[in-house]
GULUMZA-958955 format. One line per 3 residues: number of its first residue (from 1); their letters; for each residue x, y, z of N, C-alpha, C. Coordinates in steps of 0.2 Angstrom, whole numbers, plus 2048, in hexadecimal, padded with zeros to 3 digits. Example, Ala and Ser with C-alpha at 12.3 -4.5 7.8 and 13.67 -1.06 7.14 Angstrom:
2
1	AS	842/7E4/827/83E/7EA/827/842/7F0/827 | 840/7F5/823/844/7FB/824/840/800/827
***
This chain:
330
1	MDL	D47/8E2/84C/D4D/8E0/849/D52/8E6/84A | D58/8E5/84B/D5D/8EA/84C/D5F/8ED/846 | D5E/8F3/845/D61/8F7/83F/D66/8FC/841
4	GTD	D69/8FB/847/D6E/900/849/D6B/906/84B | D65/906/84E/D62/90D/850/D60/90D/857 | D64/909/85C/D62/909/863/D63/90F/866
7	RGR	D5F/911/86B/D5F/917/86E/D64/917/875 | D67/91C/877/D6A/91D/87D/D65/91F/882 | D68/920/888/D64/922/88E/D63/929/88F
10	MVT	D5D/92C/891/D5D/933/892/D5F/935/899 | D63/93A/899/D66/93D/89F/D63/944/8A0 | D60/945/8A6/D5D/94B/8A8/D62/94F/8AC
13	ISA	D63/956/8AA/D67/95A/8AD/D64/960/8B0 | D5D/961/8AE/D59/967/8B1/D52/965/8AF | D4F/962/8B4/D48/961/8B3/D44/967/8B2
16	SDP	D3F/967/8AE/D3B/96C/8AC/D34/96A/8AA | D2F/96E/8AC/D28/96C/8A9/D26/970/8A3 | D23/96D/89E/D21/971/898/D1B/976/89A
19	NPS	D1B/97C/896/D16/980/897/D10/97E/893 | D0A/97D/896/D04/97A/892/D02/97F/88D | D04/985/88D/D01/98B/889/D04/98B/882
22	FGR	D0A/987/881/D0D/988/87B/D0F/981/878 | D0F/980/872/D11/97A/86F/D0C/975/870 | D0D/96F/86D/D08/969/86E/D0C/963/86D
25	EPE	D0A/95E/871/D0E/957/870/D0C/954/869 | D11/952/865/D10/94F/85F/D0A/94B/85E | D09/946/863/D03/942/862/CFC/945/863
28	RRS	CFC/94B/865/CF6/94F/866/CF5/954/861 | CF9/954/85C/CF8/959/856/CF1/957/852 | CEE/95C/850/CE8/95C/84C/CEA/959/845
31	VKE	CE5/957/841/CE6/954/83B/CE9/95A/836 | CE6/960/837/CE9/966/834/CF0/967/835 | CF2/966/83C/CF9/967/83E/CFD/962/83B
34	LLE	CFB/95C/83A/CFF/956/838/D00/957/830 | CFC/95A/82D/CFD/95C/826/D03/960/825 | D05/964/82A/D0B/969/82A/D11/966/82E
37	KGL	D0F/962/832/D14/95F/837/D14/958/837 | D13/954/832/D12/94D/832/D16/949/82D | D14/943/82C/D17/93E/828/D12/939/826
40	VII	D13/936/820/D0F/930/81E/D14/92B/81B | D13/925/81D/D17/920/81A/D13/91C/815 | D15/91D/80E/D12/91B/809/D15/914/807
43	DKP	D11/90F/805/D13/909/802/D13/90A/7FB | D1A/90B/7F9/D1B/90D/7F2/D19/908/7ED | D15/909/7E8/D14/904/7E3/D1A/903/7DE
46	RGP	D1A/8FE/7DA/D1F/8FD/7D5/D1D/902/7CF | D22/905/7CC/D21/90A/7C6/D23/911/7C7 | D20/915/7CB/D21/91C/7CC/D28/91D/7D0
49	TSH	D2B/923/7CF/D31/925/7D2/D2E/927/7D9 | D33/927/7DE/D32/92A/7E5/D2F/931/7E4 | D32/935/7E0/D30/93C/7DF/D29/93D/7DD
52	QVA	D27/938/7D8/D20/938/7D6/D1B/936/7DC | D1D/932/7E0/D19/930/7E5/D18/936/7EA | D1D/939/7EC/D1D/93F/7F0/D18/944/7ED
55	AWV	D19/945/7E7/D15/94A/7E3/D0D/948/7E4 | D0C/942/7E3/D05/940/7E4/D02/941/7EB | D06/93F/7F0/D04/940/7F7/D03/948/7F8
58	KEV	D07/94C/7F5/D06/953/7F6/CFF/955/7F3 | CFE/952/7ED/CF7/954/7E9/CF1/951/7ED | CF2/94B/7F0/CEC/948/7F3/CEA/94C/7FA
61	LGI	CF0/94E/7FD/CEF/951/804/CED/959/803 | CEF/95B/7FD/CEE/962/7FC/CF2/967/800 | CF8/965/800/CFD/969/804/D03/96C/7FF
64	EKA	D07/971/802/D0C/974/7FE/D12/970/7FD | D14/96D/803/D1B/969/803/D1A/962/805 | D1E/95E/802/D1E/957/803/D25/954/800
67	GHH	D28/950/803/D2E/94D/801/D30/946/803 | D33/942/7FF/D34/93B/801/D3A/93A/805 | D3A/936/809/D40/934/80E/D44/92E/80B
70	GTL	D49/92F/808/D4D/929/805/D49/928/7FE | D4D/925/7F9/D4B/924/7F3/D4A/91C/7F1 | D45/91A/7EE/D44/914/7EC/D43/914/7E4
73	DPN	D47/90F/7E1/D47/90F/7DA/D3F/90D/7D7 | D3E/90F/7D1/D37/90E/7CF/D34/907/7D0 | D39/902/7CF/D36/8FB/7CF/D36/8F8/7D6
76	TTG	D39/8FC/7DB/D39/8FA/7E2/D33/8FC/7E6 | D30/8F8/7EA/D2A/8FA/7EE/D2B/8FB/7F5 | D26/8FD/7F9/D27/8FD/800/D27/903/803
79	VLP	D2A/904/809/D2A/909/80E/D2D/90F/80B | D29/915/80A/D2C/91B/807/D29/921/80C | D2C/923/811/D2A/928/815/D29/92F/811
82	IAL	D24/932/812/D23/939/80F/D22/93E/814 | D26/943/814/D26/948/819/D21/94E/817 | D1D/950/81B/D18/955/819/D1A/95C/81C
85	GNG	D18/961/819/D1A/968/81B/D21/969/81D | D22/96C/824/D28/96D/826/D2D/967/827 | D2A/961/827/D2D/95B/827/D33/95A/822
88	VRM	D32/95D/81C/D37/95D/817/D3E/95F/819 | D3E/964/81E/D44/966/821/D48/961/824 | D45/95B/826/D48/956/82A/D4B/950/825
91	LES	D49/951/81F/D4A/94B/81B/D51/948/81A | D56/94D/81A/D5D/94B/819/D60/948/820 | D5D/94A/826/D5F/948/82C/D5D/941/82D
94	GLS	D58/93E/82A/D56/937/82B/D59/932/827 | D5D/934/822/D60/92F/81D/D65/92B/820 | D67/92C/826/D6D/927/829/D6A/921/82C
97	EGK	D63/921/82D/D60/91B/831/D61/915/82D | D60/90F/830/D61/909/82D/D5B/907/829 | D5C/902/824/D56/900/820/D56/8F9/820
100	EYI	D4F/8F6/81E/D4E/8EF/81E/D4B/8EE/817 | D4D/8E9/814/D4A/8E7/80D/D49/8DF/80D | D44/8DE/809/D43/8D7/807/D44/8D6/800
103	AIM	D48/8D1/7FD/D4A/8D1/7F6/D4A/8CA/7F4 | D49/8C9/7ED/D4A/8C2/7EA/D50/8C2/7E7 | D55/8BE/7E9/D5B/8BD/7E6/D5A/8B7/7E1
106	KLH	D5C/8B8/7DB/D5B/8B3/7D6/D62/8B0/7D4 | D63/8AA/7D6/D6A/8A7/7D5/D6A/8A4/7CE | D70/8A4/7CB/D71/8A2/7C4/D73/89B/7C3
109	SDQ	D73/897/7C9/D74/890/7C9/D72/88E/7D0 | D70/887/7D1/D6E/884/7D7/D73/885/7DC | D71/886/7E3/D75/886/7E8/D71/883/7EE
112	SDE	D75/880/7F3/D72/87D/7F9/D70/882/7FE | D6B/881/802/D68/885/807/D6E/887/80C | D72/882/80D/D77/883/812/D7C/889/80F
115	RIR	D7E/888/809/D83/88D/806/D80/894/806 | D79/894/804/D76/89B/804/D76/89E/80B | D74/89A/810/D74/89D/816/D7B/89F/819
118	GIA	D80/89B/816/D87/89D/818/D89/8A4/815 | D88/8A5/80F/D8A/8AB/80B/D86/8B1/80E | D80/8B0/811/D7C/8B5/814/D80/8B7/81A
121	SDF	D82/8B2/81E/D86/8B4/824/D8D/8B7/822 | D90/8B5/81D/D96/8B8/81B/D95/8C0/819 | D90/8C2/817/D8E/8C9/814/D8B/8CD/81A
124	TGE	D8B/8CA/820/D88/8CE/826/D8E/8D1/829 | D8D/8D8/82B/D93/8DC/82E/D95/8E1/829 | D9B/8E4/829/D9D/8E9/825/D9F/8E6/81E
127	IYQ	D9D/8E9/819/D9E/8E6/812/DA1/8EC/80E | DA4/8EA/808/DA6/8EF/803/DA1/8EF/7FD | D9F/8F5/7FB/D9B/8F5/7F5/D9E/8FB/7F0
130	FVP	D9D/8F9/7EA/D9E/8FE/7E5/D98/902/7E3 | D98/908/7E3/D91/90C/7E1/D90/90A/7DA | D89/908/7D9/D87/907/7D2/D88/90C/7CD
133	VRS	D88/90B/7C7/D89/910/7C1/D84/915/7C1 | D7E/912/7C2/D78/917/7C1/D76/91B/7C7 | D7A/91A/7CD/D78/91D/7D3/D7A/925/7D2
136	AVK	D76/929/7D6/D77/930/7D6/D7D/931/7DB | D80/92C/7DF/D85/92D/7E3/D8C/92D/7DF | D91/930/7E1/D97/930/7DE/D9A/929/7DE
139	RGL	D9C/926/7D9/D9F/91F/7D9/DA5/91E/7DD | DA6/918/7DF/DAC/916/7E3/DAA/911/7E8 | DAF/90E/7EB/DAF/909/7F0/DAD/90C/7F7
142	RTR	DA8/909/7FA/DA7/90B/801/DA4/905/805 | DA4/907/80C/DA2/901/810/D9B/903/813 | D97/8FD/814/D91/8FE/817/D90/8F8/81C
145	RVH	D8C/8F9/821/D8B/8F4/826/D84/8F0/824 | D84/8E9/824/D7E/8E5/823/D7D/8E2/82A | D77/8E4/82D/D76/8E2/834/D73/8DA/834
148	YIK	D70/8D8/82F/D6D/8D1/82E/D6B/8D0/827 | D6C/8C9/825/D69/8C7/81F/D66/8C0/821 | D5F/8C0/820/D5C/8B9/822/D59/8B6/81C
151	VLE	D5A/8B0/81B/D57/8AC/815/D50/8AA/818 | D4B/8AD/814/D44/8AB/816/D41/8A5/813 | D43/8A5/80C/D40/89F/808/D44/89E/802
154	KRG	D44/898/800/D48/896/7FA/D44/892/7F5 | D43/894/7EF/D3F/890/7EA/D44/88F/7E4 | D47/889/7E3/D4B/888/7DD/D51/88D/7DE
157	RDV	D52/892/7D9/D57/897/7D9/D55/89D/7DC | D4F/89E/7DE/D4C/8A4/7E1/D4D/8A4/7E8 | D50/8A9/7EB/D51/8A9/7F2/D4E/8B0/7F5
160	LIL	D4A/8AF/7FA/D47/8B5/7FD/D4B/8B7/803 | D4E/8BD/803/D52/8BF/809/D4F/8C5/80C | D51/8C6/813/D4F/8CC/816/D56/8CF/818
163	VGC	D57/8D5/817/D5D/8D9/818/D5C/8DF/81C | D60/8DF/822/D60/8E6/826/D67/8E9/825 | D67/8EF/823/D6D/8F2/821/D6E/8F9/823
166	ESG	D74/8FC/822/D75/903/823/D72/907/81D | D70/90D/81E/D6E/911/819/D73/911/813 | D71/911/80D/D76/912/807/D78/90B/805
169	TYI	D76/906/808/D78/8FF/805/D74/8FD/7FF | D78/8FB/7FA/D74/8F9/7F3/D73/8F2/7F3 | D6C/8F0/7F4/D6A/8E9/7F4/D6C/8E5/7EE
172	RTL	D6B/8E9/7E8/D6C/8E6/7E2/D74/8E4/7E1 | D78/8E8/7E4/D7F/8E7/7E4/D81/8E1/7E9 | D7E/8E1/7EF/D7F/8DC/7F4/D7D/8D5/7F1
175	IHD	D77/8D5/7ED/D75/8CE/7EB/D7A/8CC/7E5 | D7C/8D1/7E1/D81/8CF/7DC/D88/8CD/7DF | D8A/8D0/7E4/D90/8CE/7E7/D90/8C7/7EB
178	MGE	D8A/8C6/7EE/D89/8BF/7F1/D89/8BA/7EB | D86/8BB/7E6/D86/8B6/7E0/D8D/8B5/7DE | D91/8BA/7DD/D98/8BA/7DB/D9C/8B5/7E0
181	VLG	D9B/8B6/7E7/D9F/8B2/7EB/D9D/8AB/7EB | D96/8AA/7EA/D94/8A3/7E9/D97/8A0/7E3 | D99/8A4/7DE/D9C/8A1/7D8/D97/89F/7D3
184	VGA	D90/8A1/7D4/D8B/8A0/7CF/D88/8A6/7CC | D89/8AB/7CF/D85/8B1/7CD/D7E/8B2/7CF | D7C/8B8/7D0/D75/8B9/7D3/D73/8C0/7D1
187	NMA	D6D/8C1/7D0/D6A/8C8/7CF/D64/8C9/7D3 | D62/8CF/7D4/D5C/8D1/7D8/D56/8D1/7D4 | D51/8CD/7D6/D4B/8CD/7D1/D46/8D2/7D4
190	ELR	D45/8D2/7DB/D40/8D7/7DD/D43/8DA/7E4 | D40/8E0/7E6/D43/8E3/7EC/D3D/8E7/7EF | D3C/8E6/7F5/D37/8EA/7F9/D3A/8ED/800
193	RTR	D39/8F3/801/D3C/8F6/808/D36/8F5/80D | D38/8F2/812/D33/8F0/818/D34/8F5/81E | D3A/8F8/81E/D3B/8FC/824/D40/902/822
196	SGR	D3F/908/825/D44/90D/825/D44/910/82C | D4A/90E/82F/D4A/910/836/D45/90D/83A | D41/911/83D/D3B/90F/841/D34/90F/83E
199	MAE	D35/911/837/D2F/911/833/D2E/90A/82F | D29/907/831/D28/900/82E/D22/8FF/829 | D22/8FA/825/D1C/8F9/821/D16/8F8/824
202	ESS	D16/8F6/82B/D10/8F5/82E/D0C/8FC/82F | D10/901/82F/D0D/908/830/D0C/90C/829 | D0D/908/824/D0C/90B/81D/D05/90B/81A
205	CTL	D04/90F/815/CFD/90F/812/CFE/910/80A | CFA/90E/806/CFA/90F/7FF/CF8/916/7FE | CF9/918/7F8/CF6/91F/7F6/CEF/91F/7F6
208	QQL	CEC/91A/7F4/CE4/919/7F4/CE2/919/7FB | CE5/916/800/CE3/916/807/CE3/91D/80A | CE9/921/808/CEA/927/80A/CE4/92C/808
211	RDA	CE2/92B/801/CDD/92F/7FE/CD6/92E/802 | CD5/927/803/CCF/925/806/CCE/928/80D | CD4/928/811/CD4/92A/818/CD2/931/818
214	LEF	CD5/935/814/CD4/93C/814/CCD/93E/812 | CCA/93B/80D/CC4/93C/80B/CBF/93A/810 | CC0/935/814/CBB/933/819/CBC/939/81F
217	YRT	CC2/93B/820/CC2/941/825/CBF/947/823 | CBF/949/81D/CBC/94F/81A/CB5/94F/819 | CB2/949/818/CAB/948/816/CA7/946/81D
220	EGD	CAA/942/821/CA7/93F/827/CA9/942/82D | CAF/946/82D/CB2/949/833/CB5/943/838 | CB6/93D/835/CB9/938/839/CC0/938/838
223	ETA	CC4/939/83E/CCB/939/83D/CCF/932/83E | CCB/92D/83F/CCE/926/841/CD3/924/83B | CD0/924/835/CD5/921/830/CDA/926/82E
226	IRK	CD9/92C/82E/CDF/931/82C/CE4/931/831 | CE2/930/838/CE7/930/83D/CEC/92A/83D | CE9/924/83A/CED/91E/839/CF3/91F/834
229	VLM	CF2/924/830/CF7/924/82A/CFB/92B/82B | CF9/930/82F/CFD/936/830/D00/936/837 | D07/936/837/D0B/936/83D/D0F/93C/83E
232	PYE	D11/93D/844/D15/943/845/D1C/943/842 | D1E/948/83F/D24/948/83B/D2A/947/83F | D2A/947/846/D2F/945/84A/D32/93E/849
235	LLV	D2E/93A/846/D30/933/845/D36/933/840 | D37/938/83C/D3C/938/837/D43/939/83A | D43/93C/840/D4A/93D/843/D4A/939/84A
238	SHL	D46/934/84B/D46/931/852/D4C/92C/853 | D50/92B/84E/D56/927/84E/D5C/92B/850 | D5B/932/850/D61/936/852/D61/937/85A
241	PSI	D67/938/85C/D68/93A/863/D64/940/864 | D62/941/86B/D5D/946/86C/D5F/94A/872 | D5D/951/872/D5E/955/877/D57/959/878
244	IIK	D55/959/87E/D4E/95C/880/D50/962/883 | D4D/968/881/D4F/96E/884/D49/971/888 | D4A/976/88C/D45/97A/890/D41/97E/88B
247	DSA	D3B/980/88D/D37/984/889/D3A/98B/888 | D3E/98D/88D/D41/994/88C/D47/994/887 | D49/98E/885/D4E/98E/87F/D4B/98D/878
250	VDA	D45/98B/878/D42/989/871/D43/98F/86C | D40/995/86E/D40/99A/868/D47/99C/866 | D4C/99C/86B/D52/99E/869/D55/999/864
253	VCH	D54/992/865/D56/98D/860/D52/98E/85A | D4C/990/85A/D48/991/854/D4B/997/850 | D4E/99B/853/D52/9A1/84F/D59/99F/84D
256	GAP	D5B/999/84E/D61/996/84C/D67/997/851 | D65/999/857/D6A/99A/85C/D6D/994/85F | D74/994/860/D77/98D/863/D73/98C/869
259	LGV	D73/985/86B/D70/983/871/D75/983/876 | D74/986/87C/D79/986/881/D77/981/887 | D7B/97F/88B/D7A/97A/890/D74/97C/894
262	PGI	D74/982/897/D6E/984/89B/D67/983/898 | D67/983/892/D60/982/88F/D5E/97A/88E | D62/976/890/D61/96F/890/D5D/96C/896
265	SSF	D58/968/894/D55/964/89A/D57/95D/89A | D58/95A/895/D5B/953/895/D5E/951/88E | D62/94C/88E/D65/94A/888/D67/943/888
268	RDD	D69/940/882/D6A/939/882/D71/938/883 | D73/933/887/D7A/932/88A/D7F/92F/885 | D7D/92E/87F/D82/92C/87A/D83/931/875
271	IKE	D82/937/876/D83/93D/871/D8B/93E/871 | D8E/93E/86B/D95/93F/86A/D96/946/866 | D9B/949/868/D9D/950/865/D9D/94F/85D
274	GQT	D9A/954/85A/D9A/954/853/D94/950/850 | D90/94D/854/D8B/948/851/D84/94C/850 | D81/94A/84B/D7A/94D/849/D75/94B/84E
277	LAI	D71/950/851/D6C/94E/856/D66/952/855 | D60/950/858/D5A/953/858/D58/957/85E | D56/95D/85E/D54/961/864/D4D/961/864
280	YTL	D4A/95F/86A/D43/95F/86B/D41/963/871 | D3A/965/871/D37/969/877/D36/963/87C | D34/966/882/D32/961/887/D2B/95D/885
283	KGE	D28/960/880/D22/95C/87E/D23/957/879 | D29/957/877/D2B/952/871/D2B/954/86A | D2A/95B/869/D2A/95E/863/D31/95F/860
286	VVA	D33/95D/85A/D3A/95F/858/D3A/966/856 | D40/969/859/D41/970/858/D46/972/852 | D4B/96E/852/D51/96F/84D/D55/968/84D
289	IGK	D59/968/848/D5E/963/847/D65/967/848 | D69/964/84C/D6F/967/84E/D75/963/84E | D7B/966/850/D81/962/850/D84/963/857
292	AMM	D86/95D/85B/D88/95E/862/D8F/961/862 | D8F/966/867/D96/96A/868/D9A/966/86D | D97/962/871/D9A/95E/876/D97/957/877
295	DAP	D9A/953/87A/D97/94C/87B/D93/94C/881 | D90/946/882/D8B/946/888/D8E/946/88F | D94/943/890/D97/944/897/D99/94B/898
298	RMS	D9B/94F/893/D9C/956/894/D96/95A/896 | D90/959/892/D8A/95C/893/D88/95B/89A | D89/956/89D/D87/954/8A4/D8B/957/8A9
301	SVR	D91/959/8A7/D96/95C/8AC/D97/963/8AC | D95/967/8A7/D96/96E/8A7/D8F/972/8A8 | D8F/978/8AA/D89/97C/8AB/D88/981/8A5
304	NGG	D8D/982/8A1/D8D/987/89C/D90/985/896 | D90/989/890/D93/987/88A/D8E/985/885 | D91/985/87F/D8C/983/879/D8C/97B/879
307	AAL	D86/979/878/D84/971/878/D83/96F/871 | D80/973/86D/D7E/971/866/D7E/977/861 | D80/976/85B/D7F/97B/856/D79/979/852
310	VER	D75/97E/850/D6F/97D/84D/D70/97D/845 | D6F/977/842/D70/976/83B/D6A/977/837 | D64/975/839/D5E/976/836/D58/977/83A
313	VIM	D55/97D/83A/D4F/97E/83E/D49/97B/83B | D45/977/840/D3F/974/83D/D38/978/840 | D38/97A/846/D33/97D/849/D32/985/847
316	EPG	D2C/987/846/D2C/98E/844/D2D/993/84A | D31/998/849/D32/99D/84F/D2B/9A0/851 | D2B/9A1/858/D25/9A4/85A/D20/99E/85D
319	TYP	D22/998/85C/D1D/993/85F/D1E/993/866 | D23/994/869/D24/995/870/D26/99C/871 | D25/99F/877/D26/9A6/878/D2E/9A8/878
322	RQW	D2F/9AE/876/D36/9B0/876/D39/9B1/87D | D3E/9AE/87F/D41/9B0/886/D48/9B1/886 | D4A/9B4/880/D51/9B5/880/D52/9BD/87D
325	KSR	D58/9C0/87E/D59/9C6/87C/D5E/9C7/876 | D5C/9CA/871/D61/9CB/86C/D66/9D0/86E | D6C/9CF/86B/D71/9D4/86C/D70/9DB/869
328	TRP	D71/9E0/86D/D70/9E7/86A/D77/9E9/867 | D76/9EC/861/D7C/9EF/85E/D7F/9F5/861 | D86/9F6/862/D88/9FC/865/D87/A02/861
***
């Protein structure tokens, strides 16, 4: 289902082969490497906060750093991605991706199926929302895009709906507003997140399943179960426009240097100037999060110049050999 995360086409401007002596394709990482450069999608239970769940994951895996991607209220269940190790550096970059929820809308008076489906259609597209009083976000009126609202089932005054929406959409507010327009009032009885960008509940696991998979790996040496729940952390930024760089440019970017056009191997053709993007190696490893200094058409038409500023380095310096010279002071 479309959550507004469609990809553009990759354009190659300088074909280059990766050096097999450095780096590693994300899907070929060892379990130990995935604990530092990985992601686990937890099926959050009702009750604990998102912060508590992230702390439990850190304790179960015995790692130093773990952080949750997006926040679910204590009473909300479902998809809660947990970044491991260096993946916590990418958490803010993934918050713009679309979300999908399944919710129970409890109407305060009987309504026909036709009227309910009509109001679902009316609230699809760009909508206005007031930020709730208890939200950590500054209050005020703002717009959000709802990609779809599907009525899955109706029993009396309880309506099961599936909502695909822009990040930051308040489902409780959406349901309240739908009830107001219907003229009968409505409140949200239950909420579950089923998807966050490309991370879906089909790939999630419970905390107990995570613990069991790790124990089986440690005691039996069998990686089958743990590899089903540990994924490369690149999934966190897979929705961002991308630039793939040559091996010769990797270490400079790891030191925070701006990315120049000569260091690019390929890029997505929908990049716009000023847009946040992900910078990858030829093997598909994320190197850094940056901001485009020019749009895609210009990248393909010039031979020199700055292509992207580095905002957050993800890869450790020294992973690839240094092939740049530092400026000497006079």
